[in-house]
N, C-alpha and C positions, 0 to 999 in steps of 0.2 A: 152749662158746660162744666162749671166748677163742681156742681153736685156730682156729675159723672166721674170726674177725677177723684173726688172724695170717696165715691163708692168703690172705685178700683183700688185705691190705697187701702181702704178698709178691708176689702176682700183679700188683698195680698198679706196684710198684717194678720188676718185670721188664719191664712194658710201657714204662715211662719209660726204662729203661736201653736197651732195644732201639731205641726211637725215637731216643734221643740218639746211639747208636752208628751206626745205619744210615741215618737220615734227616736228622739235624741236624748232622753234622760240617761244620766249616768248612774244610777243606783249602786252603784257598785258594779253598775254592771258593765263598767267599761263600755264594750261595743257589742253586747250580746245580741241585740235585735238586728243589727246589720250583718253580723257574721253568720246568722242562720236564716237564710232566705226561705228555707222550706218549712221552718217551724218556729213559732214565736216562743221565746223562753218565758217561763212562768214568772210572775212577780214574787219577790223574795219576802221572807220573814212574816209568816202569818202568825199572829199572836194567839195565845190560848183563848182569849175572849172572842176573837173573830172565828176561831174554830167552832166554838160552842154555838155561834149564831149562824153557822153555815146552812144554807138551804140544800135540799137534795141535789139540785143542779150543781151547786158549788162543791159539794162533796164528790160528785162525779168528776168534776174538773180537777180536783186534787188527788184523784185516785192514782195508783201506781201506773206508770206508762209501760208499754211493751218495750223490752230491751232492744229489739230490732229497730224500733223507731228512734230510740236514743242513739244507737250506734250510727244510724244513717245521719242523724243530726250532727254527730261528732265529725263524720266525714265531710259534712257540708261547710264546716268552719274554714275560713280563709287562713292559710299558713299553718302555724303551730305543728309542723311535722313531727318534731321530736316530742312535743307535749302529747300529741295524739298517741304515739307509740307507748309512752309511759302510762297514759290513762288506760289504754287497752289492756296493758299488763295488770294494772291495778284492778280493773273490772274482772279480768279472768280469775285473779286471786280471790277477790271478794265473792265471785260467783261460786267457786268451789267451796269456799268457806261457808256460804249460805246453804249450799246443797248438802254438805256434810252435816251441818247442824240440823237440817230438816230430816235427815235420815238417821239421826241419833248417833252419829259417829263423833268421836272426840275431835276437837279442833284445837289447834295451837293457840296460845295467847297472842293472837295477831293484832298488831296496832294498825288501825286505818287512818291515823292522824298523819297529816302531811305538812311539808314545808314547800311553799311556792316562792321561788326567787326570780327576780328579774326587774326590769325597768317598768315604770307606770305605763298603762295603756296596752299591755301585751296580752290581755285576756285572762288574767289570774282570777278575777271575780267571776267571770263568765264560767270558767272551768270549775270553780268551787261550787257554783250553783248547779252546774251539770252533774257533778259528783254526788251532790245531795239527792238529786232525782234518781240517779243510778242506784245508790244505796237503798233508797226507798223501794225501788222496783225489785231489788234483790231481797227485800225483807230485813235488811240490816238496820234501817232506820224507820221508825214508825210514821213519820210525817214527811220527811224529805224536803224541808224548807231550808232557807239560808238566812242566817242572822249575821249582818255585817257590823263590825265595831272597830275601834282603834283605842289608842291610849286614853283619849278624852272620855270614851264611853265606859272605861273600866276603872280609871284611877280617880280617887277623890282628893279633896284638899286638906283633909285632916284625919287624924287617927280613927280608924273604925269605919270610915265612909267607903273606902275602897272595897273592902270585903262585901259590903252590902250592894254596892253598884255592880260589882263583878258577878255576884251570885244571881242578881236579877237578870243580867244578860244571859248567863248560863241557863237559867230556867227557861227563858224564852227560846233558847236554841235547842233544848232537849227534844229529841225526836228528829233532829236535823243536823245541819253543819253550822258551827260557829266559825266565822271567817274574821281573823284579827289582822287588819292591815297595818303595815309598818310596825310589826310586833317588836322589833328590836328597840323601839323607843321605851319599852317597858323596863329595860335593864341598862339603858345607856347613860343613866345619871348616877348619883352617889348611892351607896348601899343603903342609905337611910331613906331613899325615895320610895314612895308608896307603890311604884310600879312593881317592885319585887313582891309586894303583898298580893298584887293582882295575879302575878305568875303562880304563886303558891296556891291561891284560891282556885285557879284554873286547873292546875295539876291534880289537886285533891278531888275536884269535881269529875275530872276525866277518869280517875280511878274508881270513884263511887258509882258512876253512871256509864261505865265502859260499854254497855250493851246498847245504848241509845243516844249517843252523841259523838260526833266526830269534830275535831278541832283542826282547822287549817290556819297556819300562821304564814304571813306573806310580807315581802319587802325586798329591798335591794340585796343583791347576792352576798357581798362581803359582810355587811352588817348582820344579815341573817345567820351567817356562819358563826359570828361572834355571839349572837343571841343564844343559839342552841347550845354552844359550848359553855355558856355562862352558868348552867345549872344541870347537874347530873340527871335530874328528873326530866328535863327537856330532852336530853340526849337519849334517854331510854325509851321515851314515848314517841318521839318524832324521828323515825328512821326511814321515812320515805320522802325523797326529794324530787321535785319537778322544776326544772329550769326553763324559764320562758325567754326565748331569744327575741331580740328586736325584730320588727317586721321589715321586710325588704321594701324597696320602692315599688316593685311590681305588686306585692301583696297589699300595700297601702292603697295603690290605685284600684285594685280589686275591691277593697273595702269602700272606697269612695264611690265606685260605680254601683255597688249594692245599695248604698244610701240613695243614690239617684233613682235606681230602679224601684226601690221600695216607696219612694216619695213622689214618683211620677215626674221626674225631671230628666231632660235629655240634653247633655252637653254636645255641642257641635264637635266635629273631629278636631278642629283647631283648639277649642276650649279644653277638650280632653288631653290634647298634647301639652297644653300649657299647664294643666294640673300634673301631668306626668313629670314635666321638667321641675316643677316646684317640689314634688314629693321625692324626686331623685336627689335634689339638693338637701332636702330635709333628712333623708335616710343616712346622710353622712354623720349625723348626730341624732339618731332616732329617739334616743332616750330623752334628750333635751326637748325635741319636738313634741314628744308625747305619744309616739306610735299611733295606735288606733284612736286614742283620745284626741291627738293632734289632727287626725283626719276629720274627725267629727267637728272639731272647732273650725277647721277650714271650710267644711261643707256649710256650716251655719253662716259663716261670713259671706260665702258666695251667694247663698239665698238672700241675704240682706242686700247685697250689691245688685242682684238681679231684680229685686223688688224696687229698689231705687231707680233702676233704669226703666222698668216696664210701667210702673204706676202712673207716671205723668203722660203716657202716650194715649192717643185716641184709638178707639175701636180695637181694644185689646182682645186678641183671640186666644183660644185654648192653647194653640201651638206656641204663642208668645209667652204664655204663662209657664209653659213647660221647658222652654229652651234656655240653655245656659250658653253664653257666648264668651269669647276670650276676654273682653273688657270686664265682664263680671268677675272672672278669676283675678285679673290684674288689680281691680279695685279692692278685692278681698285681701290680696297679698299686701297691698299698700296701706290697708287699714291699720290704725294703731290700736283698735279695740280688740 
């Protein structure tokens, strides 16, 4: 009997491990896999070495995607109403830009670099990755991958190191989108800080490689305004702003249910109502809760609570493995981890 219980516990842990590794990774990618139930978003940041080693099948996988499929995916994302409108406008502008270039017509010196502002967990990384794929489809970017970084990935600890680190990241991003999270931290310290050197290096690279790299800077709204105004070069190159609002309680519940559907879990009506109540309370301060990221964390805690409840039981059925009950939600909410 003890062996049977051990087998059940082991099976549940394997389920949780698989879900965590395959469905709940945050790459940056905030909540990309849950927000697109129709289509799985590609993995980010393929290095030059990996590109060289690609098989024919992998090259086909990384080929440009039909624009219609991408637009359908955009429509499938939960919430983001204002963001979707801005993105569609950007896509239309980029589409005409690409068509004029293909037809030998002059094109304005248009900047495709963007500022994404909003609280964590609102889908900024996901949309950045999506834009990389769109620009690749339109022929604006040669690869369409995303490279994510932040201050730590760009700034060195001594003179000369920052330019080298930043240049390496920029080279990896060439052909795609460089996404700099919490970009305002690059200029939030003294003028002698090496963050300013990173900014200058990025600006020069953007000018020298304007045809095959797009830079998206992201962070909290007010600090990002100060960041852009801190340097005339930033103001001239980043003139497209996309504001990401916090998710509503209803939208966060939709995200939670997508996680359940994707991972083959079924909350009872009472359990779903308990989740709704918790997310309604959390939506009062969605930024502090973490928006979509907070939903993912809650979902993981509920899975752990469900595993603790089911694993010791006898004759565990498939239905038991899939069902989430109110006590699972309560245990997750009371968990200190």
